[in-house]
C-alpha positions as CSV (number, residue, x, y, z in Angstrom):
1,M,10.7,-6.4,8.0
2,S,6.9,-6.3,8.0
3,I,4.6,-3.6,8.9
4,A,0.9,-3.9,9.6
5,G,-2.0,-1.5,10.0
6,I,-5.7,-0.8,9.8
7,K,-6.9,1.8,7.4
8,T,-10.3,3.3,6.5
9,A,-11.4,3.0,2.9
10,T,-14.1,5.3,1.6
11,N,-15.9,5.9,-1.7
12,T,-13.1,8.3,-2.7
13,A,-10.1,6.4,-4.2
14,A,-7.0,6.5,-2.1
15,E,-3.6,4.9,-2.0
16,V,-3.4,2.1,0.5
17,F,-0.4,1.1,2.7
18,A,0.2,-0.2,6.2
19,G,2.1,2.6,7.9
20,T,2.4,6.3,7.2
21,A,3.7,5.7,3.7
22,A,4.2,2.7,1.4
23,L,7.1,0.5,2.7
24,A,10.2,1.1,0.6
25,G,11.3,-1.9,-1.4
26,R,8.1,-3.9,-0.5
27,T,7.8,-7.2,-2.2
28,Q,4.3,-8.2,-0.9
29,M,1.2,-6.6,0.4
30,V,-1.9,-8.3,1.8
31,V,-5.2,-6.4,2.0
32,Q,-8.1,-7.8,3.9
33,N,-11.7,-6.4,4.0
34,L,-12.6,-6.3,7.7
35,D,-16.2,-5.3,7.1
36,D,-19.1,-7.7,7.5
37,V,-21.1,-6.5,4.5
38,M,-19.6,-3.9,2.2
39,P,-17.2,-4.9,-0.5
40,V,-14.1,-2.8,-1.5
41,T,-12.1,-2.6,-4.7
42,V,-8.3,-2.8,-4.5
43,G,-6.0,-2.4,-7.5
44,A,-3.2,-0.5,-9.2
45,T,-5.3,1.1,-11.9
46,L,-7.0,4.5,-11.2
47,S,-8.9,6.2,-13.9
48,S,-11.2,9.2,-13.5
49,G,-11.3,8.7,-9.8
50,I,-12.4,5.0,-10.0
51,V,-10.2,2.1,-8.9
52,Y,-10.1,-0.9,-11.2
53,G,-8.8,-4.2,-9.7
54,V,-10.0,-7.0,-7.4
55,Q,-13.3,-6.7,-5.6
56,L,-12.9,-8.0,-2.0
57,E,-16.2,-9.1,-0.4
58,A,-16.6,-8.8,3.4
59,G,-13.8,-10.8,5.1
60,E,-11.9,-11.6,1.9
61,R,-8.2,-10.9,1.5
62,E,-5.9,-10.5,-1.5
63,T,-2.1,-10.8,-1.8
64,F,-0.2,-8.5,-4.1
65,N,3.4,-9.5,-5.1
66,F,5.8,-6.8,-6.4
67,A,9.3,-6.7,-7.9
68,S,11.2,-4.7,-5.3
69,S,12.8,-2.6,-8.0
70,N,9.3,-1.3,-9.1
71,A,7.3,0.9,-6.8
72,V,3.6,0.2,-7.5
73,T,0.9,2.4,-6.1
74,V,-2.2,0.4,-4.9
75,Y,-5.5,2.1,-4.5
76,V,-8.7,1.2,-2.5
77,Q,-12.3,2.4,-2.8
78,T,-15.7,1.4,-1.6
79,S,-19.0,1.8,-3.4
80,G,-20.7,3.2,-0.3
81,R,-19.8,3.9,3.3
82,A,-16.4,3.8,5.0
83,V,-14.9,0.3,5.6
84,Q,-12.0,-0.8,7.7
85,I,-9.3,-2.8,5.9
86,G,-6.2,-4.6,7.3
87,V,-2.9,-4.1,5.5
88,V,0.4,-6.0,5.8
89,E,3.4,-5.0,3.8
90,S,6.8,-6.8,3.7
């Protein structure tokens, strides 16, 4: 089963998922920056309110693969204004 959604990322770090909560037992998540200018940072490391991970430039996407036995929280954050991101979990 896959679930897809569009979320708004801001300059405040927040957990990212496709639906109303992270898909239980997910093995993969694809995050795409839907903005035309502003980059976002996506990653599983959050320290002092800052997300550390992959920087996605406008239009770029990243695939995260998980072991279904390990629940991993993934965060997203912008360095400026709000940005729309597309998320697919399976």
